[in-house]
Backbone of each chain as ProteinMPNN parsed JSONL, in Angstrom:
{"seq_chain_A": "XXXXXXXXXXXXXXXXXXXXXXXXXXXXXXXXXXXXXXXXXXXXXXXXXXXXXXXXXXXXXXXXXXXXXXXXXXXXXXXXXXXXXXXXXXXXXXXXXXXXXXXXXXXXXXXXXXXXXXXXXXXXXXXXXXXXXXXXXXXXXXXXXXX", "coords_chain_A": {"N_chain_A": [[59.888, 234.917, 91.234], [60.905, 231.237, 91.482], [64.469, 229.753, 91.906], [64.835, 226.506, 90.966], [66.296, 223.242, 91.207], [66.301, 220.824, 89.099], [64.992, 217.567, 87.874], [64.285, 215.98, 85.933], [64.052, 213.472, 84.236], [65.113, 211.399, 81.505], [63.179, 208.69, 80.592], [61.023, 210.587, 81.118], [59.762, 211.112, 83.759], [59.875, 213.575, 86.269], [61.008, 215.245, 88.732], [60.995, 218.435, 90.814], [63.152, 220.266, 93.319], [62.007, 223.216, 95.15], [63.343, 225.775, 96.164], [65.095, 228.508, 97.761], [65.823, 231.426, 95.574], [67.94, 232.818, 96.32], [69.801, 231.388, 97.971], [70.149, 229.169, 95.874], [70.918, 225.656, 94.437], [74.138, 225.915, 92.596], [75.591, 224.756, 89.687], [78.052, 223.458, 88.177], [79.695, 224.362, 85.257], [82.29, 223.005, 83.74], [84.157, 223.651, 81.616], [82.709, 226.303, 80.586], [80.592, 227.942, 79.062], [80.732, 227.205, 74.721], [81.839, 230.282, 73.55], [81.027, 231.937, 76.468], [83.532, 231.354, 77.83], [84.584, 231.724, 80.611], [82.46, 230.956, 82.242], [81.423, 229.655, 84.54], [79.495, 229.412, 86.462], [76.59, 228.271, 86.931], [72.81, 228.528, 87.552], [69.482, 227.143, 87.475], [66.69, 228.699, 86.779], [63.328, 228.284, 87.238], [60.029, 229.234, 86.699], [56.915, 229.579, 87.35], [55.205, 231.37, 85.256], [56.736, 231.016, 83.247], [56.924, 228.395, 82.535], [57.162, 226.128, 79.89], [59.83, 226.02, 79.337], [62.453, 227.463, 81.237], [65.117, 229.484, 82.776], [68.478, 229.804, 81.814], [71.168, 230.461, 84.527], [74.043, 232.191, 84.08], [76.709, 232.515, 86.996], [78.693, 234.069, 86.768], [80.316, 236.786, 85.313], [79.943, 237.435, 81.671], [77.468, 237.756, 83.281], [75.989, 236.503, 81.448], [72.341, 235.178, 80.899], [70.103, 232.579, 79.671], [67.167, 231.261, 77.888], [65.445, 228.265, 77.755], [65.03, 225.172, 77.34], [63.191, 222.097, 77.559], [64.421, 219.371, 75.088], [63.074, 217.145, 74.32], [60.144, 218.296, 73.87], [60.191, 219.584, 71.982], [61.152, 218.005, 69.792], [60.035, 214.979, 70.022], [61.488, 212.651, 69.22], [63.78, 213.431, 69.638], [67.337, 212.031, 70.029], [68.407, 211.347, 72.682], [70.833, 209.952, 73.13], [74.152, 210.049, 74.744], [77.588, 210.385, 74.182], [80.598, 208.482, 75.045], [82.757, 209.599, 75.901], [81.618, 211.943, 76.441], [79.553, 211.439, 78.598], [82.013, 211.168, 80.352], [82.485, 213.031, 80.914], [80.344, 214.327, 82.167], [80.908, 212.811, 84.852], [78.822, 211.366, 84.943], [77.536, 208.063, 85.481], [76.291, 205.274, 83.347], [72.437, 204.664, 82.503], [72.274, 206.925, 84.4], [70.089, 209.492, 85.162], [69.208, 212.409, 83.663], [69.682, 216.154, 82.782], [68.374, 217.264, 80.281], [68.528, 219.838, 78.063], [67.745, 222.233, 75.584], [68.64, 225.221, 74.048], [67.514, 228.262, 73.717], [66.923, 231.163, 71.475], [65.325, 234.35, 70.981], [64.648, 236.365, 68.617], [64.286, 238.906, 66.768], [61.702, 239.067, 67.402], [61.038, 236.439, 66.498], [60.961, 233.235, 67.294], [63.749, 230.848, 68.161], [64.967, 227.288, 68.676], [68.2, 225.239, 69.486], [69.066, 223.091, 69.193], [71.109, 221.777, 67.514], [73.466, 221.868, 69.95], [73.219, 220.59, 72.84], [72.746, 221.417, 76.279], [73.396, 219.483, 78.891], [72.902, 218.27, 82.077], [74.299, 216.976, 84.764], [72.408, 216.563, 87.517], [73.068, 215.063, 90.017], [75.44, 215.301, 90.994], [75.499, 218.009, 90.482], [77.321, 219.535, 87.945], [77.41, 220.305, 84.585], [77.473, 220.117, 80.588], [77.733, 221.634, 77.571], [77.217, 220.173, 74.951], [78.268, 219.92, 71.521], [77.138, 217.984, 68.561], [78.292, 216.702, 66.792], [77.726, 214.028, 65.889], [75.328, 213.741, 64.832], [72.974, 215.205, 63.168], [71.504, 217.818, 63.835], [69.46, 221.057, 63.896], [70.753, 224.026, 64.156], [69.331, 225.981, 64.527], [66.949, 225.339, 65.012], [62.916, 226.48, 64.09], [60.202, 228.241, 66.168], [58.816, 229.342, 66.173], [56.807, 232.501, 66.424], [57.757, 234.308, 69.093]], "CA_chain_A": [[60.561, 233.956, 90.097], [61.792, 230.407, 91.95], [64.837, 229.122, 91.317], [64.915, 224.886, 91.423], [66.795, 222.172, 90.523], [64.99, 220.125, 87.934], [66.252, 216.406, 88.779], [63.976, 215.33, 85.313], [64.545, 211.721, 83.551], [64.859, 211.44, 79.964], [62.31, 208.87, 80.627], [59.615, 211.622, 81.572], [58.994, 212.048, 84.804], [59.825, 214.331, 87.157], [60.637, 216.177, 90.212], [61.79, 219.503, 91.921], [62.957, 221.113, 94.423], [62.094, 224.181, 94.7], [64.438, 226.167, 96.561], [64.995, 230.609, 97.188], [66.829, 231.942, 94.925], [69.369, 232.814, 96.878], [70.552, 229.246, 98.166], [70.043, 227.899, 94.532], [72.298, 225.303, 93.965], [75.245, 226.029, 91.549], [75.565, 223.734, 88.966], [79.289, 223.997, 88.03], [80.159, 224.215, 84.03], [83.994, 223.423, 83.823], [84.638, 224.489, 80.779], [81.923, 227.19, 80.664], [79.946, 227.063, 77.473], [81.4, 228.562, 73.973], [81.433, 232.397, 73.794], [81.587, 232.171, 77.59], [84.347, 230.601, 79.137], [84.668, 231.975, 81.46], [81.029, 231.11, 82.82], [81.769, 228.298, 85.636], [78.703, 228.686, 87.762], [74.753, 228.499, 86.426], [71.965, 227.968, 88.026], [68.703, 226.843, 86.552], [65.641, 229.304, 87.584], [61.993, 228.095, 86.564], [59.183, 229.97, 87.156], [55.296, 228.855, 86.706], [54.971, 232.007, 83.804], [57.777, 230.591, 81.863], [57.386, 226.499, 81.89], [58.371, 224.719, 80.519], [60.633, 227.39, 79.808], [63.613, 227.675, 82.404], [66.838, 229.777, 82.495], [69.946, 229.273, 82.777], [71.783, 232.036, 84.558], [75.43, 232.411, 85.25], [77.256, 233.703, 88.583], [79.938, 235.065, 86.452], [80.359, 237.462, 84.708], [79.347, 238.955, 82.295], [76.047, 236.807, 83.529], [74.127, 235.917, 80.234], [71.118, 234.095, 81.063], [70.1, 231.439, 78.801], [66.31, 229.966, 77.771], [65.979, 226.907, 77.796], [63.346, 224.385, 76.925], [63.036, 220.626, 77.546], [63.815, 218.825, 73.422], [61.778, 216.543, 73.987], [59.217, 218.738, 73.791], [59.763, 220.582, 70.538], [60.837, 217.024, 68.954], [59.672, 213.272, 70.914], [62.065, 211.694, 68.772], [65.599, 213.571, 70.198], [68.049, 211.712, 70.724], [69.852, 211.386, 74.306], [72.388, 209.323, 73.691], [75.452, 210.76, 75.188], [78.87, 209.491, 73.236], [81.482, 207.945, 75.99], [83.5, 211.068, 76.458], [80.919, 213.575, 77.349], [79.199, 211.466, 79.634], [82.449, 211.103, 81.651], [82.659, 214.825, 81.244], [79.289, 214.85, 83.393], [80.8, 212.435, 85.972], [77.827, 210.092, 85.037], [77.306, 206.231, 85.266], [75.378, 204.921, 82.547], [71.693, 205.305, 82.585], [72.49, 208.185, 85.324], [69.379, 210.729, 84.675], [70.736, 213.738, 83.037], [68.426, 216.562, 82.946], [68.817, 217.642, 78.641], [68.197, 221.692, 77.545], [68.15, 223.418, 74.416], [68.821, 226.784, 74.133], [66.775, 228.901, 72.888], [66.735, 232.132, 70.913], [64.038, 235.231, 70.267], [65.689, 237.179, 67.472], [63.132, 240.146, 66.225], [59.942, 238.034, 67.869], [60.591, 234.952, 66.267], [62.085, 231.555, 68.941], [64.744, 229.263, 67.356], [65.969, 226.736, 69.323], [69.47, 225.168, 69.366], [69.049, 221.525, 69.25], [72.522, 221.381, 67.53], [74.574, 221.936, 70.97], [72.197, 221.016, 73.93], [72.778, 221.49, 77.568], [73.016, 218.614, 79.702], [72.828, 218.53, 83.504], [73.844, 215.793, 85.432], [71.607, 216.964, 88.86], [73.32, 214.247, 90.89], [76.962, 215.89, 90.753], [75.625, 219.513, 89.401], [78.148, 219.853, 87.006], [77.083, 220.306, 83.203], [78.275, 220.697, 79.835], [76.808, 222.27, 76.518], [77.584, 219.564, 74.165], [78.216, 220.138, 69.93], [76.466, 216.936, 67.766], [79.143, 216.468, 65.174], [77.354, 212.709, 65.308], [74.055, 213.825, 64.588], [72.468, 216.245, 61.599], [70.252, 218.594, 64.327], [69.176, 222.333, 63.503], [71.274, 225.201, 65.576], [68.372, 226.873, 64.774], [65.116, 225.103, 64.587], [62.396, 227.558, 64.012], [58.975, 227.745, 67.287], [57.487, 230.637, 65.698], [56.501, 233.31, 66.879], [58.287, 234.379, 70.55]], "C_chain_A": [[60.851, 232.922, 91.016], [63.238, 229.938, 90.976], [64.869, 227.342, 92.264], [65.458, 224.151, 90.959], [66.333, 221.1, 89.697], [65.877, 218.692, 87.499], [64.81, 215.36, 87.382], [64.745, 214.231, 84.506], [63.96, 211.781, 82.319], [63.696, 210.464, 79.799], [61.037, 209.693, 80.389], [59.502, 211.636, 82.593], [60.255, 212.501, 85.99], [60.392, 214.811, 88.23], [61.7, 217.543, 89.986], [61.531, 219.82, 93.189], [63.127, 222.405, 94.435], [63.437, 224.714, 95.994], [64.794, 227.847, 96.751], [66.183, 230.459, 96.367], [68.269, 232.232, 95.469], [70.49, 231.927, 96.99], [70.63, 228.007, 97.397], [70.661, 227.059, 94.263], [72.801, 225.459, 92.753], [75.599, 224.887, 90.949], [77.103, 224.778, 88.254], [79.681, 224.184, 86.198], [81.887, 224.208, 83.882], [84.386, 224.045, 82.919], [83.642, 225.487, 79.732], [80.907, 227.328, 79.724], [80.373, 228.474, 76.261], [80.697, 229.593, 74.353], [81.795, 232.537, 75.452], [82.0, 230.968, 78.227], [84.36, 230.379, 80.013], [83.578, 232.373, 82.749], [80.946, 230.122, 83.663], [80.026, 228.128, 86.332], [77.456, 229.251, 87.47], [74.137, 228.458, 87.623], [70.666, 227.941, 87.736], [67.317, 227.862, 86.969], [64.837, 229.31, 86.269], [61.463, 228.7, 87.529], [57.815, 229.584, 86.491], [54.975, 229.343, 85.667], [55.323, 231.444, 83.266], [57.629, 229.192, 81.961], [56.698, 226.509, 80.85], [59.612, 225.675, 79.788], [61.58, 227.592, 80.987], [65.15, 229.264, 81.866], [67.687, 229.373, 83.191], [70.673, 230.197, 83.124], [73.044, 231.739, 84.747], [75.727, 233.216, 86.07], [78.12, 234.759, 87.704], [79.929, 235.826, 85.31], [80.824, 236.73, 83.089], [77.566, 238.954, 82.626], [75.315, 236.517, 82.504], [73.74, 234.829, 81.425], [70.095, 233.523, 79.75], [68.609, 230.56, 78.617], [66.004, 229.237, 77.495], [64.969, 225.914, 77.575], [63.784, 222.602, 76.522], [63.346, 220.417, 75.889], [63.537, 218.232, 72.862], [60.218, 217.028, 73.937], [59.205, 219.327, 72.072], [59.753, 218.643, 69.69], [61.041, 215.852, 69.994], [60.739, 212.573, 70.646], [63.175, 212.319, 68.928], [65.816, 212.67, 71.375], [69.176, 211.836, 72.125], [70.419, 210.529, 74.522], [73.39, 210.365, 73.679], [77.163, 209.317, 74.399], [79.427, 209.049, 75.5], [82.112, 208.796, 76.933], [83.185, 212.028, 77.052], [80.523, 212.485, 78.478], [80.3, 211.367, 80.91], [83.172, 212.611, 82.143], [81.678, 215.353, 82.192], [79.531, 213.93, 84.925], [79.623, 211.084, 85.456], [77.958, 209.072, 84.389], [76.255, 206.338, 84.238], [74.454, 204.332, 82.995], [71.199, 205.946, 83.844], [71.347, 209.329, 84.693], [70.069, 211.56, 84.882], [69.338, 215.205, 82.554], [69.234, 217.521, 80.934], [67.684, 219.46, 78.678], [68.796, 222.009, 76.187], [67.692, 224.72, 75.112], [68.096, 227.529, 73.252], [66.776, 230.345, 72.838], [65.67, 233.108, 70.413], [65.123, 236.032, 69.874], [64.27, 238.005, 66.56], [61.633, 239.162, 65.726], [59.873, 237.07, 67.78], [61.41, 234.162, 67.227], [62.467, 230.952, 68.278], [65.039, 228.442, 68.624], [66.782, 225.819, 68.994], [69.8, 223.672, 69.584], [71.01, 220.752, 68.343], [73.796, 220.556, 68.997], [73.784, 221.804, 72.324], [73.024, 221.007, 74.876], [72.72, 220.196, 78.042], [73.625, 218.23, 81.294], [72.983, 217.333, 84.183], [73.911, 216.483, 87.532], [72.892, 215.78, 90.112], [74.918, 214.644, 91.562], [77.441, 217.163, 90.239], [76.955, 219.975, 88.893], [77.113, 219.61, 85.255], [77.552, 220.75, 82.5], [77.843, 221.04, 78.625], [77.685, 221.453, 75.412], [77.719, 219.791, 72.664], [77.933, 218.642, 69.209], [76.675, 217.168, 66.543], [78.602, 214.807, 65.182], [75.827, 212.802, 64.33], [73.911, 215.126, 63.824], [72.019, 217.701, 62.612], [70.722, 219.85, 63.849], [70.247, 223.027, 64.884], [70.006, 226.223, 65.696], [67.188, 226.71, 64.633], [64.874, 225.994, 65.152], [60.931, 226.536, 64.928], [58.409, 228.604, 66.827], [57.921, 231.878, 66.579], [56.395, 233.659, 68.313], [56.642, 234.591, 71.256]], "O_chain_A": [[61.29, 233.569, 91.967], [63.225, 229.792, 89.754], [64.903, 227.049, 93.459], [65.18, 224.192, 89.76], [65.721, 220.381, 90.488], [66.998, 218.648, 86.992], [64.401, 214.257, 87.744], [65.947, 214.262, 84.243], [62.805, 212.073, 82.009], [62.892, 210.893, 78.972], [60.181, 209.423, 79.547], [58.779, 212.616, 82.771], [61.227, 211.857, 86.384], [59.553, 214.415, 89.039], [62.726, 217.664, 89.316], [60.541, 219.791, 93.92], [64.112, 222.924, 93.911], [64.249, 223.952, 96.52], [64.733, 228.473, 95.693], [67.15, 229.699, 96.419], [69.38, 231.899, 95.055], [71.572, 231.764, 96.426], [70.877, 226.821, 97.613], [71.485, 227.525, 93.476], [72.093, 225.204, 91.779], [75.94, 223.947, 91.668], [77.256, 225.969, 87.983], [80.78, 223.667, 86.396], [82.592, 225.217, 83.913], [85.017, 225.074, 83.159], [83.714, 225.499, 78.503], [80.202, 226.321, 79.785], [80.41, 229.698, 76.389], [79.682, 229.857, 74.998], [82.785, 233.203, 75.752], [81.431, 230.049, 78.816], [84.227, 229.273, 80.538], [83.563, 233.236, 83.626], [79.947, 229.483, 83.331], [79.476, 227.063, 86.615], [77.178, 230.434, 87.664], [74.768, 228.364, 88.675], [70.361, 229.131, 87.663], [66.889, 227.304, 87.979], [65.03, 229.747, 85.135], [61.852, 228.853, 88.687], [57.678, 229.329, 85.294], [54.489, 228.595, 84.818], [54.555, 230.958, 82.435], [58.474, 228.65, 81.248], [55.542, 226.929, 80.892], [60.498, 225.601, 80.639], [60.925, 228.101, 81.897], [65.737, 229.641, 80.852], [67.866, 228.899, 84.312], [71.018, 230.966, 82.227], [73.266, 230.946, 85.662], [75.312, 234.373, 86.136], [78.2, 235.971, 87.905], [79.45, 235.339, 84.286], [81.666, 235.837, 83.0], [76.714, 239.794, 82.337], [74.108, 236.286, 82.581], [74.294, 234.127, 82.27], [69.45, 234.284, 79.029], [68.587, 229.398, 79.022], [66.29, 229.227, 76.298], [63.83, 226.323, 77.801], [64.417, 222.107, 75.589], [62.669, 221.155, 75.174], [63.477, 218.153, 71.635], [59.262, 216.253, 73.963], [58.273, 219.39, 71.271], [58.757, 218.119, 69.191], [62.046, 215.774, 70.701], [61.171, 211.834, 71.531], [64.001, 211.755, 68.21], [65.357, 212.441, 72.494], [70.306, 212.281, 72.325], [70.688, 210.093, 75.642], [73.499, 211.298, 72.884], [77.433, 208.121, 74.288], [78.891, 209.249, 76.589], [82.104, 208.828, 78.164], [83.782, 212.787, 77.816], [81.25, 212.607, 79.465], [79.95, 211.426, 82.089], [83.879, 213.063, 83.044], [81.823, 216.368, 82.873], [78.803, 214.08, 85.907], [79.851, 209.911, 85.75], [78.318, 208.914, 83.222], [75.453, 207.271, 84.195], [74.724, 203.456, 83.817], [70.1, 205.716, 84.347], [71.732, 210.026, 83.754], [71.015, 211.767, 85.642], [68.241, 214.949, 82.058], [70.287, 218.115, 80.705], [66.623, 219.864, 79.153], [69.971, 222.031, 75.822], [66.962, 225.11, 76.023], [68.138, 227.337, 72.036], [66.656, 230.947, 73.905], [65.063, 232.746, 69.405], [66.157, 236.329, 70.472], [63.472, 237.429, 65.821], [60.987, 238.803, 64.741], [59.102, 236.38, 68.447], [62.417, 234.557, 67.813], [61.706, 230.3, 67.564], [65.369, 229.074, 69.627], [66.334, 225.217, 68.018], [70.814, 223.269, 70.153], [71.696, 219.753, 68.561], [74.479, 219.536, 69.086], [73.655, 222.84, 72.975], [74.157, 220.621, 74.59], [71.789, 219.589, 77.512], [74.807, 217.938, 81.472], [72.013, 216.582, 84.29], [74.806, 216.702, 88.347], [73.373, 216.372, 91.078], [75.327, 214.155, 92.615], [78.531, 217.568, 89.834], [77.598, 220.814, 89.524], [76.261, 218.74, 85.071], [78.22, 221.741, 82.798], [76.996, 220.149, 78.551], [78.731, 221.947, 74.992], [76.518, 219.946, 72.443], [78.938, 217.971, 69.444], [75.992, 217.56, 65.597], [79.186, 214.187, 64.293], [75.444, 212.078, 63.411], [74.753, 216.02, 63.919], [72.245, 218.761, 62.029], [71.874, 220.037, 63.459], [70.411, 222.668, 66.05], [69.743, 227.002, 66.612], [66.375, 227.549, 64.246], [65.477, 226.55, 66.07], [60.573, 225.363, 64.825], [57.216, 228.674, 67.121], [58.96, 232.134, 67.188], [55.333, 233.473, 68.906], [56.503, 234.704, 72.474]]}, "seq_chain_B": "XXXXXXXXXXXXXXXXXXXXXXXXXXXXXXXXXXXXXXXXXXXXXXXXXXXXXXXXXXXXXXXXXXXXXXXXXXXXXXX", "coords_chain_B": {"N_chain_B": [[102.91, 231.708, 65.036], [103.816, 227.966, 65.372], [105.036, 225.963, 62.848], [104.987, 222.829, 61.228], [106.337, 220.35, 59.476], [105.02, 217.808, 58.388], [104.597, 214.212, 57.294], [102.784, 211.282, 56.15], [101.125, 209.306, 58.621], [102.801, 210.693, 60.29], [102.854, 212.368, 63.237], [102.123, 215.328, 65.642], [102.722, 215.921, 68.847], [100.945, 217.301, 71.48], [101.248, 219.355, 74.626], [99.93, 217.368, 77.299], [99.485, 215.004, 76.407], [98.395, 215.153, 74.099], [97.169, 214.055, 70.957], [98.042, 214.749, 67.598], [98.133, 213.766, 64.67], [98.82, 213.065, 61.213], [96.773, 211.496, 58.471], [95.338, 211.217, 56.593], [96.025, 212.608, 53.343], [95.202, 215.04, 50.667], [94.395, 216.486, 47.652], [91.609, 216.869, 47.954], [91.574, 217.835, 50.493], [93.291, 217.736, 53.572], [92.967, 214.432, 56.342], [93.013, 214.504, 59.164], [94.122, 212.618, 62.686], [93.117, 212.72, 65.986], [93.78, 211.995, 68.94], [92.988, 212.778, 72.182], [92.671, 213.896, 75.466], [89.56, 213.342, 77.72], [88.504, 215.414, 79.175], [89.332, 217.024, 77.166], [87.815, 219.436, 75.055], [87.273, 218.468, 71.342], [86.95, 220.416, 68.425], [86.142, 220.579, 64.755], [87.129, 223.774, 63.648], [84.268, 225.896, 62.039], [82.114, 224.893, 63.162], [82.627, 225.137, 65.767], [82.666, 227.891, 65.407], [79.979, 228.69, 64.885], [78.241, 228.028, 66.644], [79.088, 229.304, 68.864], [78.488, 232.171, 67.786], [75.803, 231.051, 68.305], [75.67, 230.711, 70.282], [75.974, 233.725, 72.11], [74.207, 235.246, 70.182], [70.817, 234.705, 71.94], [72.035, 235.302, 74.099], [71.435, 237.575, 74.919], [69.227, 239.944, 76.34], [66.386, 240.052, 78.039], [62.927, 238.544, 77.013], [60.469, 239.074, 75.263], [58.021, 236.287, 75.965], [55.005, 235.506, 75.927], [53.71, 234.506, 74.14], [55.074, 231.901, 73.082], [55.139, 230.39, 75.567], [53.264, 229.739, 75.358], [52.539, 228.253, 72.879], [54.328, 225.774, 72.995], [53.281, 224.544, 75.796], [50.903, 223.287, 74.734], [51.962, 221.977, 73.344], [52.832, 219.442, 75.079], [51.664, 216.604, 76.114], [49.02, 215.751, 77.475], [48.343, 214.414, 80.329]], "CA_chain_B": [[102.503, 230.504, 64.902], [104.871, 226.798, 65.114], [105.003, 225.375, 61.374], [106.557, 221.56, 60.979], [105.921, 219.412, 57.821], [104.789, 216.096, 58.779], [104.484, 212.856, 56.516], [101.224, 211.005, 56.355], [101.179, 208.594, 60.158], [103.382, 211.007, 61.739], [102.627, 212.72, 64.27], [102.698, 216.217, 66.495], [102.787, 215.728, 70.444], [100.51, 218.701, 72.584], [101.282, 219.591, 76.077], [100.572, 216.164, 77.984], [98.845, 213.511, 75.972], [97.425, 215.096, 72.846], [97.82, 213.907, 69.904], [97.481, 214.851, 66.466], [98.445, 212.364, 63.666], [97.969, 212.93, 59.542], [96.512, 209.841, 58.212], [95.839, 210.737, 54.735], [96.508, 213.787, 52.808], [94.978, 214.782, 48.958], [94.067, 217.085, 46.69], [90.416, 217.235, 48.999], [91.808, 217.934, 51.875], [94.524, 216.544, 55.246], [92.165, 213.397, 57.241], [93.9, 214.07, 60.896], [93.393, 211.437, 63.646], [93.083, 212.958, 66.812], [93.07, 211.783, 70.448], [93.066, 213.543, 73.677], [91.856, 213.473, 77.186], [88.073, 213.102, 77.81], [88.422, 216.096, 79.589], [90.036, 218.404, 76.358], [87.188, 218.596, 73.958], [87.736, 218.695, 69.584], [85.613, 220.553, 66.966], [85.891, 221.345, 63.87], [86.504, 225.326, 64.162], [83.103, 226.325, 62.388], [80.932, 224.191, 64.196], [82.804, 225.499, 66.831], [82.139, 229.389, 65.818], [78.501, 228.695, 64.856], [77.765, 227.436, 68.511], [79.295, 230.096, 69.785], [77.627, 233.101, 67.906], [73.935, 231.305, 68.547], [75.296, 231.612, 72.345], [76.065, 234.666, 71.558], [72.805, 235.452, 70.294], [70.638, 233.954, 72.506], [72.28, 235.558, 75.58], [71.087, 239.003, 75.037], [68.545, 240.303, 77.092], [64.962, 239.408, 78.137], [62.261, 239.047, 76.165], [58.278, 238.832, 75.871], [57.564, 235.02, 75.227], [53.546, 234.311, 76.104], [53.013, 232.94, 73.017], [55.856, 230.808, 72.796], [55.484, 229.653, 75.901], [51.829, 228.939, 75.614], [52.512, 226.979, 72.072], [55.184, 224.739, 73.368], [52.562, 223.586, 76.717], [50.084, 222.964, 73.962], [52.855, 220.266, 72.793], [53.174, 219.089, 76.008], [50.66, 215.525, 75.82], [48.53, 215.953, 78.528], [48.739, 212.75, 81.51]], "C_chain_B": [[104.235, 229.333, 64.538], [104.397, 226.133, 63.849], [105.948, 224.013, 60.765], [105.657, 221.17, 59.764], [105.944, 218.153, 58.714], [103.64, 215.661, 57.166], [103.08, 212.367, 56.805], [101.826, 209.314, 57.862], [102.169, 209.6, 60.442], [102.216, 211.938, 62.467], [102.693, 214.334, 65.465], [102.052, 215.702, 67.848], [102.315, 216.871, 70.955], [100.49, 218.968, 73.7], [100.541, 217.499, 76.49], [98.661, 215.686, 77.596], [97.698, 214.167, 74.775], [97.661, 215.201, 71.518], [97.089, 214.027, 68.044], [98.064, 214.48, 64.915], [97.368, 212.57, 62.218], [97.82, 211.831, 59.061], [96.396, 209.779, 57.25], [95.641, 212.489, 53.992], [96.347, 213.662, 50.811], [94.31, 215.965, 48.385], [92.095, 217.795, 47.968], [90.259, 218.271, 50.136], [92.725, 216.576, 52.929], [93.019, 215.891, 55.876], [93.64, 213.553, 58.161], [92.664, 213.317, 61.526], [93.562, 212.562, 64.506], [92.629, 212.153, 68.689], [93.983, 212.9, 71.311], [92.552, 213.155, 74.566], [90.637, 213.651, 77.055], [88.085, 214.711, 78.178], [88.493, 217.605, 78.069], [89.014, 217.76, 75.221], [87.659, 219.324, 72.075], [86.608, 218.815, 69.426], [86.414, 221.406, 65.69], [85.297, 223.25, 64.19], [85.127, 225.877, 63.732], [82.177, 226.146, 62.591], [81.305, 224.814, 65.447], [82.174, 227.746, 67.111], [80.874, 229.6, 65.49], [78.028, 228.899, 66.09], [77.813, 229.4, 69.127], [78.6, 231.76, 69.37], [75.905, 232.596, 68.324], [74.458, 231.686, 70.202], [74.575, 233.247, 72.166], [74.461, 235.151, 71.327], [71.816, 235.138, 71.643], [70.655, 234.445, 73.648], [72.038, 236.733, 75.826], [69.879, 238.733, 75.642], [67.077, 239.6, 76.94], [64.116, 239.401, 76.738], [61.04, 238.495, 76.203], [58.768, 236.977, 74.712], [56.512, 234.161, 74.942], [53.402, 233.471, 74.876], [53.396, 231.891, 73.009], [55.729, 229.542, 73.644], [53.681, 228.453, 76.049], [51.227, 227.268, 73.82], [53.538, 225.718, 72.704], [54.146, 224.089, 74.504], [51.558, 223.013, 75.924], [50.568, 221.304, 73.039], [52.878, 219.188, 73.588], [51.787, 217.796, 76.53], [50.62, 215.502, 77.383], [47.796, 214.546, 79.503], [46.651, 212.352, 81.202]], "O_chain_B": [[105.246, 229.61, 63.891], [103.233, 225.732, 63.87], [107.023, 224.005, 60.166], [104.6, 221.619, 59.318], [106.773, 217.729, 59.519], [102.751, 216.165, 56.48], [102.321, 212.95, 57.578], [102.807, 208.579, 57.747], [102.704, 209.051, 61.405], [101.022, 212.081, 62.203], [103.641, 214.199, 66.239], [100.962, 215.13, 67.865], [103.186, 217.74, 71.002], [99.334, 218.816, 74.095], [100.875, 216.569, 75.756], [97.521, 215.839, 78.034], [96.535, 213.803, 74.604], [98.209, 216.147, 70.952], [96.073, 213.559, 67.531], [98.377, 215.419, 64.184], [96.162, 212.429, 62.016], [98.75, 211.033, 59.169], [96.881, 208.878, 56.566], [94.943, 213.342, 54.539], [96.861, 212.901, 49.992], [93.391, 216.316, 49.125], [91.797, 218.885, 48.455], [89.409, 219.071, 50.527], [92.78, 215.348, 52.997], [92.029, 216.62, 55.932], [94.762, 213.064, 58.027], [91.447, 213.225, 61.368], [94.137, 213.517, 63.984], [91.572, 211.936, 69.283], [95.043, 213.513, 71.182], [91.941, 212.087, 74.589], [90.414, 214.285, 76.023], [87.569, 215.371, 77.275], [87.922, 218.696, 78.041], [88.995, 216.656, 74.676], [88.209, 220.391, 71.803], [85.613, 218.174, 69.764], [87.038, 222.467, 65.703], [84.263, 223.809, 64.556], [84.501, 226.384, 64.663], [81.24, 226.913, 62.37], [80.402, 225.058, 66.247], [81.725, 228.457, 68.009], [80.454, 230.727, 65.754], [77.458, 229.918, 66.481], [77.014, 230.241, 69.539], [78.24, 232.516, 70.272], [74.993, 233.384, 68.577], [73.99, 232.48, 71.017], [73.442, 233.726, 72.116], [73.68, 235.371, 72.253], [72.435, 235.532, 72.632], [69.691, 234.298, 74.399], [72.357, 237.155, 76.938], [69.38, 237.608, 75.615], [66.701, 238.847, 76.042], [64.415, 239.984, 75.696], [60.617, 237.637, 76.977], [59.325, 236.665, 73.659], [56.451, 233.076, 74.365], [53.112, 232.293, 74.666], [52.677, 230.893, 72.953], [55.915, 228.371, 73.311], [53.263, 227.369, 76.457], [50.468, 226.312, 73.66], [53.013, 224.604, 72.718], [54.015, 222.89, 74.26], [51.166, 221.976, 76.458], [50.059, 220.31, 72.522], [52.935, 218.057, 73.105], [50.965, 218.211, 77.348], [51.503, 215.349, 78.226], [46.804, 213.901, 79.165], [46.132, 211.356, 81.705]]}, "name": "protein", "num_of_chains": 2, "seq": "XXXXXXXXXXXXXXXXXXXXXXXXXXXXXXXXXXXXXXXXXXXXXXXXXXXXXXXXXXXXXXXXXXXXXXXXXXXXXXXXXXXXXXXXXXXXXXXXXXXXXXXXXXXXXXXXXXXXXXXXXXXXXXXXXXXXXXXXXXXXXXXXXXXXXXXXXXXXXXXXXXXXXXXXXXXXXXXXXXXXXXXXXXXXXXXXXXXXXXXXXXXXXXXXXXXXXXXXXXXXXXXXXX"}
């Protein structure tokens, strides 16, 4: 399994930079994730066998790993606009390419995607945040069928 | 717990630059206006709890996902 930093842009073009997992680039989550507030350092792990899924793995205890997927694969109309304060938290300029990830949950063999609280990464600054979209009525457990 | 009484349009200040103001109150609830620095996230508690629970469930161990992987690949338009 290889760790890469994906710099996929919202218009669909993609570029990946392979790296050994040991020296995978660390993405800082200044606020952690809800429920994992102490998890500040993450790496994004992609592999040929799991594409288009990727693992977002924390290096901080309890070292949780999250399966993620590009929300545009699930909903091609998915709204990729951030509010100004959200953009500021990522240190992102207007139109800066960002990486959007929906966390996938596997429960009893069934998969769902969290479209309500996407993880957004700014690859230029290697910083990420999970935003809760109070402005849109997206599902927290959008059904993806059998895992 | 600190308990304070506020009238309409009165506010409390928390720490550095967080203001919570009572805009309106009635039988249906209290409407609050919150001003906070951009690095402070403000959420309705039940929504935050829902996302926290979703993350906790998502973080549990590795799973077999080959069917899902194939179905997602089928969704991606071929060039």
